[in-house]
mmCIF file of the C-alpha atoms, coordinates in Angstrom:
data_MODEL
# 
_entry.id   MODEL 
# 
loop_
_atom_site.group_PDB 
_atom_site.id 
_atom_site.type_symbol 
_atom_site.label_atom_id 
_atom_site.label_alt_id 
_atom_site.label_comp_id 
_atom_site.label_asym_id 
_atom_site.label_entity_id 
_atom_site.label_seq_id 
_atom_site.pdbx_PDB_ins_code 
_atom_site.Cartn_x 
_atom_site.Cartn_y 
_atom_site.Cartn_z 
_atom_site.occupancy 
_atom_site.B_iso_or_equiv 
_atom_site.pdbx_formal_charge 
_atom_site.auth_seq_id 
_atom_site.auth_comp_id 
_atom_site.auth_asym_id 
_atom_site.auth_atom_id 
_atom_site.pdbx_PDB_model_num 
ATOM 1   C CA . UNK A 1 1   ? 21.692 114.913 -79.856 1.00 0.00 ? 1   UNK A CA 1 
ATOM 2   C CA . UNK A 1 2   ? 22.485 115.872 -83.438 1.00 0.00 ? 2   UNK A CA 1 
ATOM 3   C CA . UNK A 1 3   ? 23.922 119.345 -84.003 1.00 0.00 ? 3   UNK A CA 1 
ATOM 4   C CA . UNK A 1 4   ? 22.720 121.510 -86.874 1.00 0.00 ? 4   UNK A CA 1 
ATOM 5   C CA . UNK A 1 5   ? 24.953 121.099 -89.930 1.00 0.00 ? 5   UNK A CA 1 
ATOM 6   C CA . UNK A 1 6   ? 25.849 124.774 -90.084 1.00 0.00 ? 6   UNK A CA 1 
ATOM 7   C CA . UNK A 1 7   ? 27.563 124.551 -86.679 1.00 0.00 ? 7   UNK A CA 1 
ATOM 8   C CA . UNK A 1 8   ? 30.297 122.447 -88.268 1.00 0.00 ? 8   UNK A CA 1 
ATOM 9   C CA . UNK A 1 9   ? 31.457 125.620 -89.961 1.00 0.00 ? 9   UNK A CA 1 
ATOM 10  C CA . UNK A 1 10  ? 32.478 126.892 -86.529 1.00 0.00 ? 10  UNK A CA 1 
ATOM 11  C CA . UNK A 1 11  ? 35.587 124.746 -86.691 1.00 0.00 ? 11  UNK A CA 1 
ATOM 12  C CA . UNK A 1 12  ? 36.846 126.329 -89.905 1.00 0.00 ? 12  UNK A CA 1 
ATOM 13  C CA . UNK A 1 13  ? 37.896 129.783 -88.810 1.00 0.00 ? 13  UNK A CA 1 
ATOM 14  C CA . UNK A 1 14  ? 37.618 132.683 -86.452 1.00 0.00 ? 14  UNK A CA 1 
ATOM 15  C CA . UNK A 1 15  ? 34.902 135.245 -86.029 1.00 0.00 ? 15  UNK A CA 1 
ATOM 16  C CA . UNK A 1 16  ? 34.842 138.743 -84.621 1.00 0.00 ? 16  UNK A CA 1 
ATOM 17  C CA . UNK A 1 17  ? 32.144 138.971 -81.987 1.00 0.00 ? 17  UNK A CA 1 
ATOM 18  C CA . UNK A 1 18  ? 31.975 142.722 -81.517 1.00 0.00 ? 18  UNK A CA 1 
ATOM 19  C CA . UNK A 1 19  ? 30.163 143.550 -78.292 1.00 0.00 ? 19  UNK A CA 1 
ATOM 20  C CA . UNK A 1 20  ? 30.453 140.084 -76.742 1.00 0.00 ? 20  UNK A CA 1 
ATOM 21  C CA . UNK A 1 21  ? 33.478 139.664 -74.564 1.00 0.00 ? 21  UNK A CA 1 
ATOM 22  C CA . UNK A 1 22  ? 34.342 137.399 -71.691 1.00 0.00 ? 22  UNK A CA 1 
ATOM 23  C CA . UNK A 1 23  ? 32.708 138.277 -68.400 1.00 0.00 ? 23  UNK A CA 1 
ATOM 24  C CA . UNK A 1 24  ? 35.318 139.955 -66.249 1.00 0.00 ? 24  UNK A CA 1 
ATOM 25  C CA . UNK A 1 25  ? 35.156 139.626 -62.476 1.00 0.00 ? 25  UNK A CA 1 
ATOM 26  C CA . UNK A 1 26  ? 37.485 141.753 -60.383 1.00 0.00 ? 26  UNK A CA 1 
ATOM 27  C CA . UNK A 1 27  ? 39.935 142.213 -63.251 1.00 0.00 ? 27  UNK A CA 1 
ATOM 28  C CA . UNK A 1 28  ? 40.358 138.489 -63.935 1.00 0.00 ? 28  UNK A CA 1 
ATOM 29  C CA . UNK A 1 29  ? 38.445 136.352 -66.389 1.00 0.00 ? 29  UNK A CA 1 
ATOM 30  C CA . UNK A 1 30  ? 35.964 133.998 -64.744 1.00 0.00 ? 30  UNK A CA 1 
ATOM 31  C CA . UNK A 1 31  ? 37.620 130.578 -64.517 1.00 0.00 ? 31  UNK A CA 1 
ATOM 32  C CA . UNK A 1 32  ? 34.589 128.340 -64.966 1.00 0.00 ? 32  UNK A CA 1 
ATOM 33  C CA . UNK A 1 33  ? 33.581 127.734 -68.555 1.00 0.00 ? 33  UNK A CA 1 
ATOM 34  C CA . UNK A 1 34  ? 30.369 125.990 -69.501 1.00 0.00 ? 34  UNK A CA 1 
ATOM 35  C CA . UNK A 1 35  ? 29.355 127.145 -72.979 1.00 0.00 ? 35  UNK A CA 1 
ATOM 36  C CA . UNK A 1 36  ? 27.603 124.521 -75.100 1.00 0.00 ? 36  UNK A CA 1 
ATOM 37  C CA . UNK A 1 37  ? 25.688 122.055 -72.938 1.00 0.00 ? 37  UNK A CA 1 
ATOM 38  C CA . UNK A 1 38  ? 23.789 119.476 -75.030 1.00 0.00 ? 38  UNK A CA 1 
ATOM 39  C CA . UNK A 1 39  ? 22.504 117.767 -71.874 1.00 0.00 ? 39  UNK A CA 1 
ATOM 40  C CA . UNK A 1 40  ? 20.184 120.705 -71.180 1.00 0.00 ? 40  UNK A CA 1 
ATOM 41  C CA . UNK A 1 41  ? 16.843 121.047 -72.931 1.00 0.00 ? 41  UNK A CA 1 
ATOM 42  C CA . UNK A 1 42  ? 16.626 123.879 -75.484 1.00 0.00 ? 42  UNK A CA 1 
ATOM 43  C CA . UNK A 1 43  ? 12.870 123.758 -76.187 1.00 0.00 ? 43  UNK A CA 1 
ATOM 44  C CA . UNK A 1 44  ? 10.848 126.218 -74.062 1.00 0.00 ? 44  UNK A CA 1 
ATOM 45  C CA . UNK A 1 45  ? 9.170  124.797 -70.968 1.00 0.00 ? 45  UNK A CA 1 
ATOM 46  C CA . UNK A 1 46  ? 5.475  125.356 -70.309 1.00 0.00 ? 46  UNK A CA 1 
ATOM 47  C CA . UNK A 1 47  ? 6.392  128.101 -67.838 1.00 0.00 ? 47  UNK A CA 1 
ATOM 48  C CA . UNK A 1 48  ? 8.282  130.071 -70.513 1.00 0.00 ? 48  UNK A CA 1 
ATOM 49  C CA . UNK A 1 49  ? 6.439  133.267 -71.329 1.00 0.00 ? 49  UNK A CA 1 
ATOM 50  C CA . UNK A 1 50  ? 6.271  134.999 -74.685 1.00 0.00 ? 50  UNK A CA 1 
ATOM 51  C CA . UNK A 1 51  ? 8.556  137.990 -74.531 1.00 0.00 ? 51  UNK A CA 1 
ATOM 52  C CA . UNK A 1 52  ? 6.708  139.780 -77.318 1.00 0.00 ? 52  UNK A CA 1 
ATOM 53  C CA . UNK A 1 53  ? 9.742  140.542 -79.456 1.00 0.00 ? 53  UNK A CA 1 
ATOM 54  C CA . UNK A 1 54  ? 11.251 139.024 -82.586 1.00 0.00 ? 54  UNK A CA 1 
ATOM 55  C CA . UNK A 1 55  ? 13.569 136.680 -80.700 1.00 0.00 ? 55  UNK A CA 1 
ATOM 56  C CA . UNK A 1 56  ? 15.132 135.016 -83.735 1.00 0.00 ? 56  UNK A CA 1 
ATOM 57  C CA . UNK A 1 57  ? 18.769 134.132 -84.338 1.00 0.00 ? 57  UNK A CA 1 
ATOM 58  C CA . UNK A 1 58  ? 20.273 133.804 -87.792 1.00 0.00 ? 58  UNK A CA 1 
ATOM 59  C CA . UNK A 1 59  ? 22.707 131.022 -88.637 1.00 0.00 ? 59  UNK A CA 1 
ATOM 60  C CA . UNK A 1 60  ? 25.492 133.606 -88.289 1.00 0.00 ? 60  UNK A CA 1 
ATOM 61  C CA . UNK A 1 61  ? 24.232 134.469 -84.782 1.00 0.00 ? 61  UNK A CA 1 
ATOM 62  C CA . UNK A 1 62  ? 24.268 130.811 -83.732 1.00 0.00 ? 62  UNK A CA 1 
ATOM 63  C CA . UNK A 1 63  ? 27.759 130.446 -85.171 1.00 0.00 ? 63  UNK A CA 1 
ATOM 64  C CA . UNK A 1 64  ? 28.868 133.544 -83.242 1.00 0.00 ? 64  UNK A CA 1 
ATOM 65  C CA . UNK A 1 65  ? 27.498 132.009 -80.046 1.00 0.00 ? 65  UNK A CA 1 
ATOM 66  C CA . UNK A 1 66  ? 29.809 129.011 -80.491 1.00 0.00 ? 66  UNK A CA 1 
ATOM 67  C CA . UNK A 1 67  ? 32.817 131.357 -80.366 1.00 0.00 ? 67  UNK A CA 1 
ATOM 68  C CA . UNK A 1 68  ? 31.902 133.098 -77.121 1.00 0.00 ? 68  UNK A CA 1 
ATOM 69  C CA . UNK A 1 69  ? 34.050 132.733 -74.037 1.00 0.00 ? 69  UNK A CA 1 
ATOM 70  C CA . UNK A 1 70  ? 31.668 131.562 -71.330 1.00 0.00 ? 70  UNK A CA 1 
ATOM 71  C CA . UNK A 1 71  ? 30.350 132.773 -68.961 1.00 0.00 ? 71  UNK A CA 1 
ATOM 72  C CA . UNK A 1 72  ? 28.914 136.018 -70.394 1.00 0.00 ? 72  UNK A CA 1 
ATOM 73  C CA . UNK A 1 73  ? 26.999 138.865 -68.808 1.00 0.00 ? 73  UNK A CA 1 
ATOM 74  C CA . UNK A 1 74  ? 23.286 139.253 -69.538 1.00 0.00 ? 74  UNK A CA 1 
ATOM 75  C CA . UNK A 1 75  ? 24.054 142.666 -71.060 1.00 0.00 ? 75  UNK A CA 1 
ATOM 76  C CA . UNK A 1 76  ? 26.632 141.179 -73.454 1.00 0.00 ? 76  UNK A CA 1 
ATOM 77  C CA . UNK A 1 77  ? 24.248 138.451 -74.653 1.00 0.00 ? 77  UNK A CA 1 
ATOM 78  C CA . UNK A 1 78  ? 21.200 140.692 -75.059 1.00 0.00 ? 78  UNK A CA 1 
ATOM 79  C CA . UNK A 1 79  ? 23.371 143.418 -76.607 1.00 0.00 ? 79  UNK A CA 1 
ATOM 80  C CA . UNK A 1 80  ? 24.734 141.040 -79.266 1.00 0.00 ? 80  UNK A CA 1 
ATOM 81  C CA . UNK A 1 81  ? 21.720 138.783 -79.913 1.00 0.00 ? 81  UNK A CA 1 
ATOM 82  C CA . UNK A 1 82  ? 18.772 140.960 -78.881 1.00 0.00 ? 82  UNK A CA 1 
ATOM 83  C CA . UNK A 1 83  ? 15.906 139.935 -76.668 1.00 0.00 ? 83  UNK A CA 1 
ATOM 84  C CA . UNK A 1 84  ? 14.506 136.392 -76.721 1.00 0.00 ? 84  UNK A CA 1 
ATOM 85  C CA . UNK A 1 85  ? 11.221 135.121 -78.140 1.00 0.00 ? 85  UNK A CA 1 
ATOM 86  C CA . UNK A 1 86  ? 10.426 133.416 -74.818 1.00 0.00 ? 86  UNK A CA 1 
ATOM 87  C CA . UNK A 1 87  ? 11.897 133.346 -71.352 1.00 0.00 ? 87  UNK A CA 1 
ATOM 88  C CA . UNK A 1 88  ? 11.469 131.883 -67.921 1.00 0.00 ? 88  UNK A CA 1 
ATOM 89  C CA . UNK A 1 89  ? 13.230 132.481 -64.619 1.00 0.00 ? 89  UNK A CA 1 
ATOM 90  C CA . UNK A 1 90  ? 16.602 131.128 -65.745 1.00 0.00 ? 90  UNK A CA 1 
ATOM 91  C CA . UNK A 1 91  ? 16.520 130.671 -69.530 1.00 0.00 ? 91  UNK A CA 1 
ATOM 92  C CA . UNK A 1 92  ? 16.083 132.829 -72.632 1.00 0.00 ? 92  UNK A CA 1 
ATOM 93  C CA . UNK A 1 93  ? 14.789 131.066 -75.765 1.00 0.00 ? 93  UNK A CA 1 
ATOM 94  C CA . UNK A 1 94  ? 15.552 132.228 -79.305 1.00 0.00 ? 94  UNK A CA 1 
ATOM 95  C CA . UNK A 1 95  ? 14.275 130.589 -82.477 1.00 0.00 ? 95  UNK A CA 1 
ATOM 96  C CA . UNK A 1 96  ? 16.153 130.062 -85.739 1.00 0.00 ? 96  UNK A CA 1 
ATOM 97  C CA . UNK A 1 97  ? 14.520 130.456 -89.166 1.00 0.00 ? 97  UNK A CA 1 
ATOM 98  C CA . UNK A 1 98  ? 14.809 126.647 -89.517 1.00 0.00 ? 98  UNK A CA 1 
ATOM 99  C CA . UNK A 1 99  ? 12.556 126.077 -86.507 1.00 0.00 ? 99  UNK A CA 1 
ATOM 100 C CA . UNK A 1 100 ? 15.211 125.138 -83.962 1.00 0.00 ? 100 UNK A CA 1 
ATOM 101 C CA . UNK A 1 101 ? 15.369 126.652 -80.492 1.00 0.00 ? 101 UNK A CA 1 
ATOM 102 C CA . UNK A 1 102 ? 18.508 128.048 -78.904 1.00 0.00 ? 102 UNK A CA 1 
ATOM 103 C CA . UNK A 1 103 ? 18.368 128.315 -75.118 1.00 0.00 ? 103 UNK A CA 1 
ATOM 104 C CA . UNK A 1 104 ? 20.725 130.569 -73.154 1.00 0.00 ? 104 UNK A CA 1 
ATOM 105 C CA . UNK A 1 105 ? 20.967 129.556 -69.496 1.00 0.00 ? 105 UNK A CA 1 
ATOM 106 C CA . UNK A 1 106 ? 21.475 132.052 -66.664 1.00 0.00 ? 106 UNK A CA 1 
ATOM 107 C CA . UNK A 1 107 ? 22.571 132.017 -63.061 1.00 0.00 ? 107 UNK A CA 1 
ATOM 108 C CA . UNK A 1 108 ? 21.335 135.428 -61.961 1.00 0.00 ? 108 UNK A CA 1 
ATOM 109 C CA . UNK A 1 109 ? 22.690 137.983 -64.444 1.00 0.00 ? 109 UNK A CA 1 
ATOM 110 C CA . UNK A 1 110 ? 25.403 135.624 -65.712 1.00 0.00 ? 110 UNK A CA 1 
ATOM 111 C CA . UNK A 1 111 ? 24.854 133.568 -68.875 1.00 0.00 ? 111 UNK A CA 1 
ATOM 112 C CA . UNK A 1 112 ? 26.487 130.227 -68.147 1.00 0.00 ? 112 UNK A CA 1 
ATOM 113 C CA . UNK A 1 113 ? 25.905 128.435 -71.440 1.00 0.00 ? 113 UNK A CA 1 
ATOM 114 C CA . UNK A 1 114 ? 23.550 127.459 -74.225 1.00 0.00 ? 114 UNK A CA 1 
ATOM 115 C CA . UNK A 1 115 ? 21.927 124.498 -75.918 1.00 0.00 ? 115 UNK A CA 1 
ATOM 116 C CA . UNK A 1 116 ? 20.383 123.942 -79.352 1.00 0.00 ? 116 UNK A CA 1 
ATOM 117 C CA . UNK A 1 117 ? 17.284 121.855 -80.037 1.00 0.00 ? 117 UNK A CA 1 
ATOM 118 C CA . UNK A 1 118 ? 16.855 119.326 -82.801 1.00 0.00 ? 118 UNK A CA 1 
ATOM 119 C CA . UNK A 1 119 ? 14.822 120.525 -85.786 1.00 0.00 ? 119 UNK A CA 1 
ATOM 120 C CA . UNK A 1 120 ? 11.172 121.025 -84.900 1.00 0.00 ? 120 UNK A CA 1 
# 
């Protein structure tokens, strides 16, 4: 899978993420880290329903996502990136202005990671 060119910028510096912080469980940071998972499909499945909202991520939003400490809470993700364009039982789908999809994967109310589609 080829990553979008603008993600290469992620390696050049740091970024303040504001409302997104590591999910804290019982006073200790969750040990398992998934984050970017290119093996998972980022294009919405047929069972994904339109959420009826904007659901777009800017290039800066996608870059910010690369800096997150995973896992994240649902509230942290939706608070920072807004509500998705589409969703199903375990995945929220956002679209970039360039036509790519960004999928955020959940286990219950915990965001475990994300994937980015190739250009559509």
